[in-house]
N, C-alpha and C positions, 0 to 999 in steps of 0.2 A: 296296350296293344296298338301297333301301327295301323294306318288305314290299309285296307286290302287293295290289291291290284285290280285293274279292269278285269283281268282273267278270272279273279275270284268273285268280284262283285256281281258280274253278269250271271253267275251260277247261284251264288248265296241267296239272292232274292227268291229263288225257287224253293230252297230248303229252310227259310226262316221259320222258326217255331211260333206257336201261339195261335194257330189257325185250325186246330183240329186235324182229324184224318182227311186227307185229300189227295188228289193226283199231284204229281210234280208239276205239270203244266196246267194252267187255268183251263176250264172247260171252254169249248167253242160254243158261243151263245149265238144262235141265229134268230134274230127277232126283229120285227118292225113294231109290234105292239108289246108293251110291258104292263102287265096287269097290277091293280092295286086293290088293297083291302077295304079302302073307304074313299068317298068322293074327295074329302079334304086332303088326302095324300097324293092325289094325282099329279099335282104340280109342285110337290115338296121335293126339291132337288137334294136336300140333305140325305134322302133315302137312295140316291143314285140316279142314273139316267131316267128321263120320263118318256123317251121315244127311241126307237132303234136307231135313228140317224146319229144319235150320240154314242160315244165310245163305250163299248162293252168290255168285259173282263180282259180278254186278250189284248185288245188295243190299248187299254189303260195301262197295263203292265208294260207293253212295248213303248209307249210314250214316256213312261217313268224311267225305264232303263236308258233309253235314248237321250233323254234329258240329263241324266246322270253322266253318261258317257261324253256328252258335249260340254258339260259344265254349264248347263242352261237352267233358266228359271222355268221354262215350259218348252214342250216340243210338240208338234202336231204331225199327223200323218195324212198323206194325200195319195191319190191313185197312181202316181207315177213320179219318176225323177224330174221329168220335165215340169210337171205341175209344181214340184217343190221350188222350182226357179220362178215360174210365172205367177204364182200367188203373191210372194212378197213384192214382185215388181208391180203387180196390180194394185196391191194395198198401198204402196209407198209413192207412186207416181201419179201425176195429174196433167191435164192438157197444159201444154206450154213447158213442161219439164223436159230435162234431158237426162239420159243414162249414158255413162261412159263405160266402155268395156273393151276387151281385147279382140283384135282382128282374128284371133285364133278361136274364137268362141264357138262352143258346141253348136252344130248346125241347127237343130230344132229351137234352141234359145234364141239364135240369130233370127231365124224366121218369125218367131213370136214377137220380137222387138220391131222388125221390119213391118210385118203385116198387121198384127193386131194392135200393138201399141201405137204404131205409126198412124193408123187409121183413126186414133183416138187423141192425136195431137201431141204425142210424146215422141221426141226425136232421139236418135241414137248416134253417138260419136264413137269411133273406134280408134284406139291407140295401136301402135305397132306391137306384134306379138312379143318382140324382144325389147320393148321399150324399157328405159330405165325409170326408177322411182321418180326422178326429176321430170322425165319427159311426161309421165302420167299426171303428176301434180300440175304441171304447167297446162295440160289439156283440160283441167277442170274450169268450168266457167260459172258465171252467176246463175246459170239456168240448170247446172248439173245438180241432180238431187240424189242420184244413186251411182255408185261405182260398183259394177258387177264384176267379180273376181273369179277367174279360173287359174288356179295355180296347182299343179302343172296344167298347161293349156291342152286342149283337145288335139290329138294327132301328133303335134310336134313337141308338146311337153315343156314349153318355156316356163320358167320359174319367176315369180314376182316376190318382192320383199313385202309380204303382207303386213307384218307389224308397222313398217314405216308408212305404208299407204293408209292403214286404218287410222293411224295417229293424224296424218295430214288431212284426211277426209273429216275426221271428228272436229278438228280445229276450224274447218270450214263449213261445218254443219251439213255435210254430205253423208248419207247413209251408205254403208257397205254391206253387200250381199256376197257371200262366197259359196261356190259350188265345192264342196269338200269331199265328194265321193272318193276321190283318189286317196285321201288321208283317212277316210272311213270313221273319223272321230277317235281313232287310235293313234295314228302316227302324227296327226296334227289337230289342234283344237282351236278353230278360228276365234271363237268367243274370248278365249284366254289371251288372244293376241289383239284384241280390240275391235274385232269385226262385229257388226250389229246383227247380222243374220247369217246362220250356217245352214246350208241345205245339203241334203244327200240323196242320191238315188239308192233307196233301200233295196231296190231290184238287184243291185250288184253285190257288195260284200256282205251286207248284213243278212240278206236272205240266203245268199250263198249257194243256191241250188238251181238257179236258172229256171224257177218255176212260178214266179209271180212278178208283178209290177207294183211299185210303191215308192214314195218319197217321204222324206222327213224334213221339217223346218224347225230350227231351234233358235231361241233368243235368250239373252240374259237380262235384258231391260224390258219390264212390262210396258213401258211407254212405246217401245218399238213393236212389242207383241200385240198390243190391242188392235191396231188396224188389220194386222194379219189374221187374228182370231175372228174379227168381225167379217173380213172377206170370206173366210172359209164358212162361216155361218150363213152369209148372204148367198154364196154359191151352192151351198148344200153338199159340199164334197166331204165324203168319209170313205174309209176303206172296208172292204168285206171282212167279216169276223174270221173266216177260214184263212184268208191271206194274212191277217194280223197274227194269227196263231202260227202259221208257217214261218213268218218273219221273226217271231219271237223264239222259235226253235232254232233258227239259223244264228240269232244274235248270241245264243249261249256259247257257241263255238267259234265265234268271230276271231278272237285274239289268236287262237291256235291256227286257224286256217290262214289268216292274214299273214302271219309271220312265216309260216311254212311255205307258202306260195312265193312270198318275197325271197326267201332263201333259194328256192329253186329258180326263180327269175333271175336272180344275180348270176347263178351258175350258167344258165342259158345265154344270158346276155354277154357275159364275158367270153363264152366260147364263140358266139357270133362275131363279137368285136374283133376277133383274131382271124376271121375268114377273109380271104382275098375277094370273095364276091360281095362283100359288105363294106360300104363306104363309112357309115356311121351308125352306131347304136344310140338312140336318143332315149336316155333313161337317167333322170336326175340322181338316182341312187348309185350310179356307176362313176367312179372317179374319172375325170376328164370330160364327162358329159356336161353341156351347158346347164347352169343352175345347181351344180353339185354343191358349191359352197353354201348356198342358201338352204339346200336340203340338209346338209350336215349341221348347220347351225339351228334350224328350226324343227326338223322332223325327227321323230323317233320310230322309224320304219318306213316302208315303202310298199306301194301297190305292186302287183305283179304284171303290169301292162307296160309296154314300151314300144317305141318306134324303131323301125329297121330301114335305113336308107341304103338301097343297094347301089353297087357300082354300075351305073348305067342301066341297060335293059329297057324293056317296054312292057306293055300290058300283057302281051302273049307270054313273055317269059315269067312275069309275076303269076299268071294263071297256071302255067306249067309247074312252077314251084309249089303252089298251093294244091294243085290236083295230085301231086305225088305224095302228099302227106297222108298218113293213116291215123295219127293220134290228135292232130290239130283239127278241131271242128271248123267248118266254114260257116260262121254266123257272127251276128252282131251282139253287142253287149259284152260284159266281162264281170269278174268278181265271183263267178261260180266255181264249182270244183273242177271243171273241165278246161282244157287248153283250147284256144281259138286263134284263128288268123284271118285278117282281112286285108284287102288291097285299098289303099286310101289316097292314092295319087289324084284321082279324079275330084275328090272333095276339096282339095286345096284351091281349086279354080273359083270357089265361091268367096275367097277372101279378097279384100280390097287390094292387098299386096301379097300375092302368093309367093312363098318362099322359093328360092332357087336352090334346088337339091341336086346332088351328084347323080341321082337315079331314081328308080321307083321307090315309093313309100309303102311299106307293109306295117301293120300293127299286130303285135303278138300279145296274147294274154296266156300267162303260164298258170296251169291249174295244179292239181294235187298229184298228178302222175309222177313217176320217178323222173328226175331231170336227165339221167343217163338215157332213158328210153326216148325222151323228147329230142335229145341231141341226135340220137341215131335216126330219128324220123326227119329232122331237119337236114341231116346229111343227105338223105334221099331227095329231099326237096331241092337242095342246092345243086345236086347232080342233075336234076331235071332242068333247073335254071341254066346251067352251063350248056346242056344239050340243046335248049331252045334257042340259045344265042350263037350256036356253032353253024 
């Protein structure tokens, strides 16, 4: 029998036999105190967790499935996607060290490096968002301890050659940490490409319903995992059992949602790319988009979020477009079942070298609605855009 696909494995773990009559999903165990039958058993870890801060049934199952999805030796859960980034950096960096990352880095991750790690003697160097592999490797110094990778990058979706960067860093003794929320552990597996630490915002695609916050951290090498596990133990960070249960429920249907939303996103992106109001659709899965060659080589699927650079315009026109939409929610995050739109031009000012774009930058997340209905909604939005500029 051949190995089952991700789509099958994520469900088969629930129907596995040999555990007696039981519900399909593990029970939600809400506990701080865990009782024992005898004093000698109170610290016996072979019988399971000894205190509620340790992972209970739903969290243990979720960790196991995420580790399998990532091809990891172990995976941990943290209270948010941002925490999934900050914990490995805290664990791997010391005063006097340097971290190198993209100028297009997710804003809260950038803030953490500047404010928290900077106050503790760790410096951050930024490479250009569109830097080549050679440029990035040349920027590594004898103080660089971590390369923090975002590919595609936040807001402008630049792609990096992750396998080449991971190999170059490994040869120089530099650890690599990659935010792989866009790939969701399905379309791209950083650990298989040589990355040391793969992190995700479980908030997004894994949970899938915009109703919880969570992150995951996965490693293939126990040597890398040890300081991360110790940091989590020292900080006392764990996730709530109800949230773990909800995320586990979302994970079962992740492959279906991810691929269907990508299919719809491709339809919507192609339609927008042909519109005169639009200068560029920034979506690595779209032929002609920057980074498409790397996406084609390394990825088996795509997220359903992309950038939309308008032909000119201003904030008022962008807000008019957004206000005219009925099906796209006005809210941050992505990966849930619903479509969303945000205006992102203002965030670009926080970069060292803001990109020069042809017009206003919008970000669209395509959900599970019928793409024909989303296109009709965007038609109304573009009419409002044109009216605002007339």
